[in-house]
C-alpha positions in Angstrom: -62.9 48.2 -45.1 -63.8 44.7 -43.3 -67.4 43.8 -42.3 -68.6 40.6 -40.9 -71.4 39.0 -43.0 -75.1 38.7 -41.4 -75.2 36.1 -38.5 -78.3 35.0 -39.7 -76.4 32.9 -42.1 -75.3 31.0 -39.2 -78.4 28.4 -39.1 -77.4 26.7 -42.5 -74.0 26.1 -41.0 -74.5 25.0 -37.6 -76.9 22.0 -38.2 -75.0 18.6 -38.0 -73.4 17.1 -41.1 -75.6 14.5 -42.6 -73.4 13.6 -45.6 -70.4 12.6 -43.6 -69.8 13.3 -39.8 -65.9 12.7 -40.3 -65.9 15.5 -43.1 -64.7 19.0 -41.7 -64.8 22.0 -43.9 -64.4 25.9 -43.2 -65.9 28.5 -45.2 -64.2 32.0 -45.9 -66.3 34.2 -48.1 -64.7 37.2 -49.8 -67.1 39.4 -51.9 -64.9 41.8 -53.9 -66.3 45.2 -54.9 -64.2 48.4 -56.2 -61.8 49.7 -53.6 -63.5 47.6 -50.9 -63.2 43.8 -49.7 -65.7 42.5 -47.4 -64.9 39.8 -45.2 -67.8 37.3 -44.0 -67.3 35.2 -40.7 -65.7 31.9 -41.0 -68.0 28.9 -40.0 -67.3 25.1 -39.6 -69.2 21.9 -40.0 -68.8 19.8 -36.7 -66.1 17.2 -37.1 -66.5 13.7 -35.3 -63.9 14.1 -32.6 -63.8 10.3 -31.9 -61.8 9.9 -35.0 -58.0 10.3 -34.6 -57.5 10.0 -38.4 -60.3 12.5 -39.3 -59.8 14.6 -42.3 -58.1 17.7 -41.1 -60.4 20.2 -43.0 -60.7 22.3 -45.8 -61.3 25.9 -46.7 -63.1 27.4 -49.2 -61.4 30.7 -50.3 -63.6 32.6 -52.7 -63.7 36.0 -54.3 -66.5 37.2 -56.7 -65.7 35.2 -59.3 -63.9 31.8 -58.0 -64.1 29.5 -55.1 -60.7 27.7 -54.1 -60.5 24.5 -52.1 -57.6 24.7 -49.7 -56.3 22.9 -46.7 -56.3 24.7 -43.2 -53.6 22.7 -41.6 -50.9 24.6 -43.0 -49.4 21.8 -44.9 -47.8 22.9 -48.1 -49.6 22.5 -51.4 -48.8 21.3 -54.9 -50.9 23.4 -57.1 -53.8 24.9 -55.9 -55.1 22.2 -53.6 -53.8 18.6 -52.2 -56.4 16.2 -51.2 -56.9 12.2 -51.1 -58.4 10.8 -54.0 -61.4 8.7 -53.0 -64.7 8.4 -54.3 -66.6 9.5 -51.0 -64.6 12.4 -50.7 -65.3 13.7 -54.4 -68.7 13.1 -53.4 -68.8 15.1 -50.2 -67.0 17.8 -51.9 -69.4 18.1 -55.0 -72.6 18.4 -52.6 -70.3 21.1 -50.3 -69.9 23.0 -53.4 -73.5 22.9 -54.3 -74.3 24.1 -50.8 -71.5 26.9 -51.1 -73.2 28.3 -54.2 -76.3 28.8 -52.3 -74.3 30.2 -49.6 -73.0 32.8 -51.8 -76.2 34.2 -53.3 -77.6 34.3 -49.8 -74.8 36.0 -48.2 -74.3 38.6 -51.4 -78.0 39.6 -50.3 -77.3 39.3 -46.8 -74.0 41.3 -46.7 -76.0 44.2 -49.1 -78.7 44.7 -46.9 -76.7 45.0 -43.5 -76.0 48.1 -41.7 -72.5 48.2 -43.0 -70.9 51.7 -43.8 -69.8 50.4 -47.2 -73.2 51.6 -48.6 -75.4 54.3 -48.3 -72.9 56.7 -46.2 -74.4 60.0 -45.9 -72.4 63.3 -45.5 -72.6 63.3 -41.7 -71.2 59.7 -42.0 -68.4 60.6 -44.1 -67.2 63.6 -41.7 -67.3 61.1 -38.7 -65.4 58.7 -40.6 -62.7 61.2 -41.6 -62.1 61.9 -37.8 -62.1 58.5 -36.9 -59.7 57.9 -39.9 -57.4 60.9 -38.5 -57.4 59.4 -34.9 -56.8 55.8 -36.2 -53.8 57.0 -38.0 -52.0 59.6 -35.6 -53.0 58.9 -32.1 -50.0 57.5 -29.9 -51.6 54.9 -27.8 -52.7 52.3 -30.5 -54.7 50.4 -27.8 -57.0 53.4 -27.7 -57.4 53.7 -24.3 -57.9 49.6 -24.4 -60.8 49.6 -26.6 -61.3 48.1 -30.2 -61.2 51.4 -32.3 -62.6 49.3 -35.3 -65.6 48.3 -33.4 -66.6 51.7 -31.7 -66.5 52.9 -35.5 -69.1 50.2 -36.3 -71.0 50.7 -33.7 -71.3 54.2 -33.8 -72.2 54.1 -37.4 -74.9 52.0 -36.4 -76.2 53.7 -33.3 -75.1 57.3 -33.0 -77.7 59.6 -34.4 -75.8 61.7 -37.3 -79.0 63.6 -39.0 -76.9 66.9 -39.3 -73.9 68.7 -38.7 -74.3 69.3 -34.7 -75.3 65.5 -34.2 -72.4 64.6 -36.1 -69.9 67.0 -34.0 -71.5 65.5 -30.9 -71.0 62.0 -32.1 -67.2 63.1 -32.6 -66.9 64.3 -29.3 -68.5 61.2 -27.7 -65.7 59.1 -29.7 -62.9 61.2 -28.7 -63.9 61.0 -25.1 -63.6 57.2 -24.7 -59.7 57.9 -25.1 -59.6 59.8 -22.0 -57.1 62.3 -22.9 -57.6 66.0 -22.1 -55.3 67.0 -25.0 -57.1 65.3 -27.7 -59.9 67.1 -28.5 -62.2 68.3 -31.4 -62.6 71.8 -32.6 -65.5 73.4 -34.3 -64.4 75.5 -37.3 -64.6 78.8 -35.2 -62.1 77.1 -32.3 -59.9 75.7 -34.9 -59.1 79.1 -36.6 -58.7 80.6 -33.3 -56.1 77.9 -32.6 -54.4 78.3 -36.0 -54.1 82.1 -35.3 -52.5 81.6 -32.0 -49.5 79.9 -33.5 -49.5 82.4 -36.8 -49.9 85.8 -35.6 -51.7 88.2 -33.2 -54.6 87.2 -31.1 -57.5 89.4 -29.5 -57.7 88.4 -26.0 -56.6 89.2 -22.4 -53.3 87.3 -22.8 -53.5 84.0 -21.0 -52.5 80.9 -21.6 -54.3 78.0 -19.4 -54.2 74.4 -19.0 -55.6 71.6 -17.1 -54.6 71.0 -13.2 -51.5 68.9 -12.7 -52.3 65.5 -11.8 -50.7 66.4 -8.4 -53.5 68.5 -7.5 -56.2 66.0 -7.6 -59.7 67.3 -8.9 -58.9 70.8 -8.4 -61.7 72.9 -9.9 -61.2 75.1 -12.9 -58.5 75.5 -15.2 -54.8 76.7 -14.4 -53.3 79.8 -15.7 -49.9 78.7 -17.0 -48.7 82.3 -17.9 -50.1 85.8 -18.6 -48.7 87.8 -21.5 -46.4 90.6 -20.0 -48.1 93.8 -20.7 -51.6 92.1 -21.6 -54.6 93.0 -19.6 -54.6 90.1 -17.5 -51.0 90.6 -16.4 -51.5 94.2 -16.0 -54.8 92.9 -13.8 -52.3 91.1 -11.6 -53.2 87.5 -13.1 -50.1 85.3 -12.6 -49.0 81.6 -13.5 -50.5 79.0 -11.1 -53.7 81.0 -10.4 -56.9 79.3 -10.9 -59.4 80.5 -13.4 -62.8 79.7 -11.8 -65.4 81.3 -14.5 -65.7 83.3 -17.5 -68.6 85.7 -17.7 -71.2 83.5 -16.0 -69.9 80.2 -17.2 -67.9 78.1 -14.7 -64.8 76.5 -16.1 -65.5 73.2 -14.1 -66.8 71.7 -17.3 -65.0 73.6 -20.0 -62.2 72.5 -22.0 -59.2 74.5 -22.5 -60.1 75.1 -26.1 -63.6 76.2 -25.0 -62.1 78.7 -22.6 -59.7 80.0 -25.0 -62.4 80.7 -27.3 -64.4 82.5 -24.8 -61.3 84.6 -23.7 -61.0 85.8 -27.3 -63.2 88.1 -29.2 -63.5 91.5 -30.8 -60.9 94.2 -29.7 -62.2 96.6 -27.0 -65.0 94.1 -25.7 -65.0 93.0 -22.3 -65.0 89.7 -20.6 -65.3 88.9 -16.8 -63.1 86.4 -15.1 -63.3 85.1 -11.7 -59.7 84.4 -10.5 -58.4 82.6 -7.3 -54.9 83.4 -6.2 -54.0 81.6 -3.2 -57.0 82.2 -0.9 -58.0 84.9 -2.3 -61.1 84.9 -5.2 -61.3 88.1 -7.2 -63.4 89.3 -10.2 -61.8 90.6 -12.8 -63.6 93.0 -15.9 -61.0 93.2 -18.5 -61.1 94.6 -22.0 -59.7 92.3 -24.9 -56.6 93.7 -26.6 -54.7 93.0 -29.9 -51.6 90.8 -28.6 -48.5 91.9 -30.3 -47.1 89.4 -32.9 -43.5 89.6 -31.9 -42.6 86.8 -29.6 -39.1 88.1 -28.6 -37.7 90.9 -26.6 -34.2 91.4 -25.8 -31.6 93.9 -24.1 -28.2 94.5 -23.6 -27.1 94.5 -19.6 -23.7 96.4 -19.4 -22.4 95.5 -15.7 -19.8 97.8 -13.6 -16.4 97.3 -14.5 -13.1 98.8 -15.8 -13.3 100.3 -19.1 -13.9 98.1 -22.0 -13.6 95.0 -20.1 -17.1 95.6 -18.4 -19.1 92.7 -18.9 -22.1 92.7 -21.2 -24.9 90.1 -20.7 -27.5 89.5 -23.5 -31.0 89.0 -22.1 -33.6 87.3 -24.7 -36.9 86.8 -23.2 -39.1 84.5 -25.5 -42.9 84.7 -24.7 -44.3 81.9 -27.0 -43.4 79.6 -30.1 -45.3 80.8 -32.9 -44.3 80.8 -36.5 -42.2 84.0 -36.2 -40.4 82.6 -32.9 -37.1 81.1 -34.4 -36.4 84.1 -36.5 -36.9 86.4 -33.9 -34.5 84.8 -31.5 -32.0 84.5 -34.3 -32.0 88.3 -34.8 -31.8 88.9 -31.1 -28.8 86.5 -30.8 -27.0 88.2 -34.0 -27.7 91.9 -32.7 -26.3 91.1 -28.9 -23.3 89.3 -30.5 -22.5 92.2 -32.6 -22.3 94.2 -29.4 -19.6 91.6 -27.9 -21.9 90.0 -25.3 -20.1 88.2 -22.9 -22.8 85.7 -22.1 -26.4 85.0 -22.6 -29.7 85.1 -20.6 -32.5 83.3 -22.6 -35.7 84.0 -20.2 -38.8 81.1 -20.5 -40.5 81.9 -17.7 -44.4 81.9 -18.4 -43.9 80.9 -22.0 -46.6 78.0 -22.3 -45.1 76.6 -25.7 -46.6 76.4 -29.1 -44.9 75.3 -32.3 -42.8 72.2 -31.7 -40.9 72.9 -34.9 -39.7 76.3 -33.7 -38.5 75.1 -30.6 -36.5 72.5 -32.4 -34.9 75.4 -34.6 -34.1 77.4 -31.6 -32.2 74.5 -29.8 -30.0 74.4 -32.9 -28.9 77.8 -32.5 -27.1 77.3 -29.4 -25.9 73.7 -29.6 -22.9 72.6 -31.7 -23.9 68.9 -31.9 -26.1 66.8 -30.1 -29.6 65.0 -29.3 -32.4 67.7 -28.8 -35.2 65.4 -28.1 -36.5 62.0 -28.4 -40.0 61.4 -29.8 -41.8 58.7 -28.4 -44.9 56.3 -28.6 -46.3 53.6 -26.9 -43.5 51.1 -28.5 -40.7 53.3 -27.4 -38.4 56.0 -29.4 -39.6 56.3 -33.0 -37.6 59.3 -34.0 -34.9 61.6 -33.0 -34.3 65.2 -33.5 -30.7 66.2 -33.2 -28.3 68.9 -34.5 -24.6 68.7 -36.4 -24.1 72.2 -35.6 -24.7 73.3 -39.0 -27.4 76.2 -37.8 -25.5 76.9 -34.8 -24.9 81.0 -33.9 -23.7 80.9 -30.5 -22.2 78.0 -29.0 -19.3 79.3 -27.0 -20.9 82.1 -24.7 -21.8 80.9 -21.4 -25.7 80.6 -21.3 -28.3 80.5 -18.5 -32.0 79.5 -18.9 -34.9 80.9 -16.7 -37.7 78.9 -16.0 -40.9 78.8 -13.6 -44.0 76.6 -13.2 -45.4 78.7 -16.2 -42.8 77.2 -18.5 -44.5 74.4 -20.7 -44.5 72.2 -23.7 -42.0 73.4 -26.6 -40.3 75.7 -23.8 -39.7 72.5 -21.9 -38.4 70.8 -25.0 -35.8 73.5 -25.3 -34.8 74.1 -21.7 -34.4 70.1 -21.3 -32.2 70.0 -24.4 -29.9 72.6 -23.2 -29.4 71.4 -19.6 -29.0 67.7 -20.7 -26.4 68.6 -23.2 -24.6 70.9 -20.5 -24.9 73.8 -22.9 -26.8 76.0 -20.1 -27.5 76.1 -16.4 -31.2 76.3 -15.7 -32.7 78.6 -12.8 -36.0 79.0 -11.3 -38.5 76.0 -10.3 -39.8 73.2 -11.9 -41.7 73.4 -15.2 -45.3 72.8 -15.7 -44.6 69.0 -17.2 -46.5 68.6 -20.2 -44.5 66.0 -22.0 -47.0 65.2 -24.7 -47.2 66.4 -28.3 -50.0 67.4 -30.0 -50.7 67.9 -34.0 -53.6 69.7 -35.5 -55.5 68.3 -38.3 -58.2 70.4 -40.3 -61.0 68.4 -41.6 -63.3 68.9 -44.8 -65.6 71.1 -43.5 -63.6 73.5 -41.6 -63.3 72.0 -38.3 -60.4 70.0 -36.8 -58.7 67.8 -34.3 -56.0 68.1 -31.9 -54.6 65.1 -31.3 -51.8 63.8 -29.2 -49.1 61.9 -31.1 -46.4 61.6 -29.4 -44.5 61.9 -25.9 -41.4 62.9 -25.7 -37.9 62.5 -23.7 -35.1 64.7 -23.1 -31.5 64.1 -24.2 -31.2 62.2 -20.8 -34.3 60.3 -21.6 -36.3 61.8 -18.8 -40.0 61.8 -19.3 -41.0 65.1 -17.7 -45.0 64.8 -18.4 -46.6 66.0 -15.0 -43.0 66.5 -13.4 -41.5 69.0 -15.3 -37.6 69.9 -16.1 -36.0 70.3 -12.3 -33.6 73.5 -12.6 -30.2 73.3 -11.6 -30.4 76.4 -8.9 -33.4 78.5 -7.8 -34.0 81.9 -8.4 -34.7 84.6 -5.8 -38.3 84.9 -5.2 -38.3 88.7 -6.0 -36.3 88.2 -9.4 -38.4 90.3 -11.9 -39.8 89.1 -15.2 -39.2 92.4 -17.4 -36.1 93.2 -19.2 -35.6 96.6 -17.4 -35.9 95.1 -14.0 -33.5 92.4 -14.7 -30.5 94.2 -15.5 -30.9 96.2 -12.3 -30.8 92.6 -10.2 -27.4 92.0 -12.0 -26.1 95.7 -11.3 -27.0 96.3 -7.7 -25.5 94.1 -4.8 -28.0 95.6 -2.2 -31.1 94.7 -4.1 -33.0 91.7 -3.0 -33.1 90.4 -6.3 -29.6 90.6 -6.8 -28.0 87.5 -8.6 -24.0 87.5 -9.2 -23.3 87.3 -12.6 -20.1 85.0 -11.9 -22.3 82.7 -10.0 -24.9 83.0 -12.9 -22.8 80.9 -15.0 -20.8 78.9 -12.9 -21.8 75.1 -12.5 
């Protein structure tokens, strides 16, 4: 950890050099402590600029035990230092060394008495530093929104109150707010556990996935519904992707983060929550009862279409609702079951799937691809990692594949849809997806709280950045096209239905 020595030392070095106006030195002080190095400011005696052959300056490099005299003009050395031999020069150096010893003593006292975080750190200070260090290492933007991240740390430790846990949490939130990134957030212990449970298993709530309004909508108030879980309380009440959540109980969502809102939507099974939802021009107030959401993220169905005898076309329909830790295993099981029934083609429905675990999305892409890039991971300097596949995990690469998306398709769903489209493995049907092209990682802090940090952005295999734009489908779907597996099969079978989609065209380029 590096800090500057107290500026109170500077008067000692700024007075004119009465010994020799042509003699110039620069002092750099290093005070070594166990596992820490404190670097003092550099100070310089003024030189006489009128002397073109003035001594080019010397550097005293000191640690706790030793000071070395070295040049600062980048000339190579022979031994520890090189200098012209002269009585006057040695006299000047001797006097300078005496002064330097005094400086070392004063500096040692001064550094110890500064407000440096190296000494006297409280438990609250250490938690703040843990959060700062996590962001320092993981955050995608190494300019930290155009600020000195180290300077912010020093300023916060000196000026922000951290006398209790609540004040420390506020200091961390204030620090993160300077990044101006809505997806990088601090999570109190309760919110952190809720986030983890959402990717690991069932959640008790109303079955809503929410996000911030897209940039194209300007400063739209509230939070946007990305998807409503099929069969969940919100879905049954008619809430759908694109609706705006204006309030939860008596709290407006204008000032809520998505994590605050998610925690308010969850609660004990059987309890009620009141939502203000705007659908188009209409605003409704809904009283919903919280339920336990099913852990299984996959539903599948075999659709047997009209045909002659054993040649009847068979379509395997798989609906993936979220990317939790069970997603890849459930998709693999569904593919294998449907292939066992000799399906001729697959439909993968990612509509209203708001994402989840990034690794699960990568694994599912591997099932469909025999080779190719899945996604490029990029930081501020460009591509830093490539996820691809060699086909070793492929289980369904030959059958035609169609992917269904809508504006509720986000994050890991967009990675999967983009990979299958750009590798020409699938045709994509529907409407442009949500456009969340950033990747967050979740980090737990020592007190049980956590951080969701934007660690990267991604590009599809065709190097398309879909952030705030989304994946563009190849073809639209009929507006009345259903979202449940039962009605889906009916739309492929009945040519007179408004949602009818010819299965021959569904898989045709």
